[in-house]
C-alpha positions as CSV (number, residue, x, y, z in Angstrom):
1,M,-57.3,45.9,8.6
2,S,-54.7,48.1,9.9
3,A,-53.0,48.1,13.6
4,S,-54.9,51.4,14.6
5,D,-58.3,50.3,13.6
6,R,-58.0,47.2,15.9
7,V,-59.2,47.0,19.5
8,V,-57.2,44.7,22.3
9,V,-58.5,44.2,25.5
10,V,-56.0,42.8,27.7
11,L,-57.7,40.8,30.2
12,G,-55.3,41.2,33.1
13,G,-53.9,44.0,31.6
14,A,-52.3,45.9,35.1
15,G,-50.9,42.8,35.9
16,T,-47.0,42.3,35.5
17,V,-47.1,39.4,32.5
18,G,-49.9,41.8,30.7
19,S,-48.6,45.3,31.7
20,G,-45.3,43.3,29.2
21,I,-48.2,42.8,26.5
22,V,-50.2,46.0,26.5
23,K,-46.6,48.3,25.9
24,A,-46.7,45.9,22.7
25,L,-49.3,46.3,21.6
26,L,-49.1,49.8,22.0
27,E,-46.2,50.4,20.2
28,K,-47.2,48.2,17.5
29,G,-50.1,50.8,16.4
30,F,-52.8,49.0,18.4
31,Q,-56.1,51.0,20.6
32,V,-55.7,48.9,24.0
33,A,-58.1,48.4,27.0
34,V,-57.6,47.6,30.2
35,I,-59.5,46.5,32.6
36,S,-58.9,46.1,36.5
37,R,-61.2,46.2,39.7
38,D,-58.7,48.6,41.6
39,R,-58.1,52.2,39.8
40,S,-55.3,53.1,41.9
41,R,-53.4,50.0,39.4
42,L,-55.0,51.3,36.4
43,E,-52.8,54.3,37.6
44,K,-49.6,52.7,37.8
45,L,-49.8,50.6,34.2
46,K,-50.4,54.6,33.5
47,Q,-47.1,55.6,34.4
48,F,-45.2,52.4,33.1
49,L,-46.7,53.5,29.9
50,P,-44.6,56.0,27.1
51,P,-47.2,59.1,27.6
52,S,-47.5,59.3,23.6
53,A,-48.8,55.7,24.2
54,C,-51.6,56.2,26.4
55,Q,-53.6,57.9,23.8
56,R,-53.9,55.0,22.2
57,L,-55.1,53.5,26.4
58,H,-58.1,52.4,27.2
59,T,-58.8,51.9,30.8
60,L,-62.2,50.4,32.5
61,V,-63.0,49.9,36.2
62,G,-65.0,47.0,36.5
63,D,-64.2,43.4,37.5
64,V,-65.0,40.8,35.1
65,G,-64.5,38.0,37.7
66,S,-68.7,37.8,38.0
67,E,-70.9,36.8,35.0
68,E,-72.9,40.2,36.1
69,G,-69.2,42.5,36.2
70,A,-67.7,40.9,32.7
71,E,-70.9,41.9,31.4
72,A,-71.5,45.2,32.4
73,A,-67.6,45.8,31.6
74,K,-67.9,44.7,28.1
75,E,-71.3,46.9,27.5
76,A,-69.1,50.1,28.5
77,L,-65.8,49.1,27.1
78,L,-68.1,49.1,23.6
79,K,-70.2,52.3,24.1
80,S,-66.3,53.5,25.1
81,T,-65.0,52.4,22.0
82,G,-67.3,50.6,19.7
83,K,-65.8,47.6,19.3
84,V,-63.0,44.9,20.0
85,T,-61.7,42.9,17.3
86,D,-58.7,40.9,19.8
87,V,-58.6,39.9,23.1
88,V,-55.2,38.4,24.9
89,S,-56.1,36.7,28.1
90,S,-53.5,37.0,31.3
91,L,-55.9,36.4,33.8
92,G,-54.8,35.7,37.9
93,F,-51.8,35.9,39.7
94,S,-48.8,34.4,38.7
95,W,-47.1,32.5,41.9
96,W,-48.7,31.3,45.2
97,Q,-47.1,29.1,48.4
98,G,-49.6,29.3,50.7
99,G,-48.4,26.2,51.9
100,P,-49.3,22.1,51.4
101,P,-53.2,21.3,50.9
102,L,-53.6,19.5,54.4
103,T,-53.1,23.2,56.1
104,Q,-55.4,25.2,53.6
105,T,-59.1,25.6,53.3
106,L,-61.8,24.9,51.3
107,K,-62.1,29.2,51.3
108,E,-59.1,29.5,49.8
109,L,-59.1,26.0,47.0
110,H,-62.2,28.6,46.3
111,R,-60.0,31.9,46.0
112,V,-57.3,31.0,44.2
113,L,-60.3,28.9,41.7
114,D,-62.0,31.8,41.5
115,T,-58.7,34.3,40.4
116,L,-57.4,31.6,37.7
117,L,-59.8,29.7,36.4
118,L,-63.8,31.0,36.8
119,S,-62.2,34.5,36.2
120,T,-61.5,33.7,32.7
121,F,-64.4,31.6,32.3
122,T,-66.6,34.6,32.9
123,A,-64.5,37.1,30.8
124,W,-63.9,34.9,28.2
125,K,-68.1,34.4,28.1
126,A,-68.5,38.0,28.4
127,F,-65.8,38.6,25.6
128,F,-65.4,35.6,23.0
129,P,-68.7,36.1,20.9
130,L,-67.1,39.7,20.2
131,V,-64.6,38.2,18.4
132,K,-65.6,34.8,17.4
133,D,-66.7,34.7,13.7
134,N,-64.5,37.7,12.6
135,A,-62.1,36.1,10.7
136,E,-58.5,39.1,11.0
137,G,-59.9,38.5,15.0
138,T,-57.5,36.6,17.4
139,Y,-58.4,35.3,21.0
140,T,-55.3,34.4,23.2
141,F,-55.3,32.6,25.9
142,I,-51.7,33.1,28.5
143,T,-51.4,30.7,30.6
144,G,-48.1,28.2,32.0
145,G,-46.4,25.5,32.6
146,A,-47.4,25.6,36.6
147,G,-50.6,23.5,35.8
148,E,-48.5,20.3,34.6
149,R,-46.3,20.3,37.8
150,L,-46.0,21.0,41.2
151,L,-43.5,24.0,41.0
152,M,-41.9,23.2,44.2
153,P,-43.8,22.4,47.8
154,G,-46.8,24.4,49.2
155,T,-47.7,25.0,45.5
156,G,-50.3,22.7,45.0
157,F,-53.3,25.0,45.4
158,L,-51.1,27.1,42.2
159,T,-51.1,23.9,40.8
160,L,-55.2,22.8,40.2
161,G,-55.6,26.6,39.7
162,A,-53.0,26.6,36.7
163,A,-54.4,23.1,35.5
164,G,-57.5,24.2,35.3
165,A,-56.7,27.2,33.0
166,L,-54.8,24.6,30.4
167,A,-58.1,22.7,30.4
168,F,-60.1,25.7,30.3
169,S,-58.2,27.1,26.5
170,L,-58.3,22.7,25.4
171,M,-61.7,22.3,25.9
172,V,-62.4,26.1,23.8
173,R,-60.0,25.0,21.1
174,E,-61.5,22.1,20.9
175,E,-65.5,22.9,21.7
176,Y,-64.9,25.4,18.8
177,P,-62.6,24.2,16.3
178,D,-64.3,26.1,13.1
179,V,-64.6,30.2,14.6
180,P,-62.9,31.9,11.4
181,C,-61.3,33.9,14.4
182,K,-57.1,33.1,15.7
183,L,-58.0,31.2,18.6
184,N,-54.3,30.4,20.3
185,E,-53.0,30.1,23.3
186,V,-49.0,31.0,24.6
187,K,-48.1,28.9,27.3
188,I,-45.0,30.7,29.3
189,N,-43.1,27.8,30.8
190,M,-41.0,30.5,32.6
191,G,-41.5,32.3,35.8
192,V,-41.8,36.1,34.5
193,T,-40.9,39.1,35.9
194,T,-39.9,42.9,35.7
195,P,-36.6,43.3,34.0
196,E,-34.8,44.9,37.6
197,H,-35.8,40.9,39.4
198,L,-34.7,38.5,36.5
199,G,-32.3,35.5,38.4
200,P,-32.6,32.1,36.8
201,G,-35.6,30.7,35.3
202,Y,-37.7,33.7,35.0
203,V,-37.6,36.0,31.9
204,S,-38.4,39.6,31.2
205,H,-42.5,40.4,31.0
206,L,-41.2,42.6,27.9
207,E,-39.8,40.1,26.1
208,V,-43.7,37.9,26.4
209,G,-45.3,40.6,25.5
210,E,-43.5,41.3,22.4
211,A,-43.5,38.0,21.5
212,V,-48.1,37.6,22.4
213,A,-48.2,41.0,20.4
214,S,-46.4,39.4,17.3
215,L,-48.9,36.4,17.2
216,V,-51.9,39.0,17.6
217,D,-50.8,41.4,15.0
218,K,-49.1,38.5,12.1
219,R,-52.5,36.2,12.4
220,I,-50.6,33.5,11.4
221,V,-51.9,30.1,13.6
222,S,-55.0,29.4,15.5
223,H,-55.9,26.6,17.2
224,T,-52.3,26.1,18.3
225,V,-50.6,26.1,21.6
226,L,-47.6,27.6,21.5
227,S,-45.1,26.6,24.4
228,A,-42.2,29.1,24.9
229,S,-39.5,27.3,27.2
230,S,-36.3,29.8,26.4
231,P,-35.9,33.8,25.9
232,A,-35.0,32.8,22.5
233,D,-38.3,30.7,21.8
234,L,-40.0,34.1,23.2
235,K,-37.3,35.6,20.3
236,T,-38.6,33.2,17.7
237,L,-42.9,34.4,18.7
238,A,-41.9,37.5,18.1
239,L,-39.9,38.1,14.7
240,E,-42.1,34.9,13.2
241,G,-45.6,35.0,15.0
242,K,-45.4,31.4,15.6
243,L,-43.6,28.3,16.6
């Protein structure tokens, strides 16, 4: 199956990490679909991309953060594209530093978990069935190192949400060991930002995008965690489709 025949849904594709993945996939010739609750973020994404690439970009206003919304988005997308062959899940925000736990409310914890974990579940529940039995398909979770350590004081809820996302990816691999599709996790142990905001400990979202697009394109590994802790790791993944 050629890249032009594959339709990749990038969940969270209008965000910082996701936009880099969308750009790299389009550059490889894939058709790419992005769903967002905010139409203005979809327009911003289109402005970020080369006009020629937007011919293969499918955008949809929808909410994958609930079971009903995710199902509705899936049906609308299938009506538009006819199929989904690959999914990249890059949902949630990359940073939260609201303060120590005793200063927080249960409502805020719910918000963080909704954003980082529960939306990952509702989106997966809707889209995983579309690709799981396809030997040429892929489902890729994008996670980060915040789930394994407290990055700095005041980021505790980020650690809780990110740890949930790590555990969810692990759970899916263990619960579905024999699915034909390539089921992987890319864990970025660095901050991810745009090139103009790069600093120590950060990597460009374009480098992340190239690495993830190569993994989706080459389909060499499955049920694997690919941990990138340096730009060199991302370059290796981009060149070889594995680490």
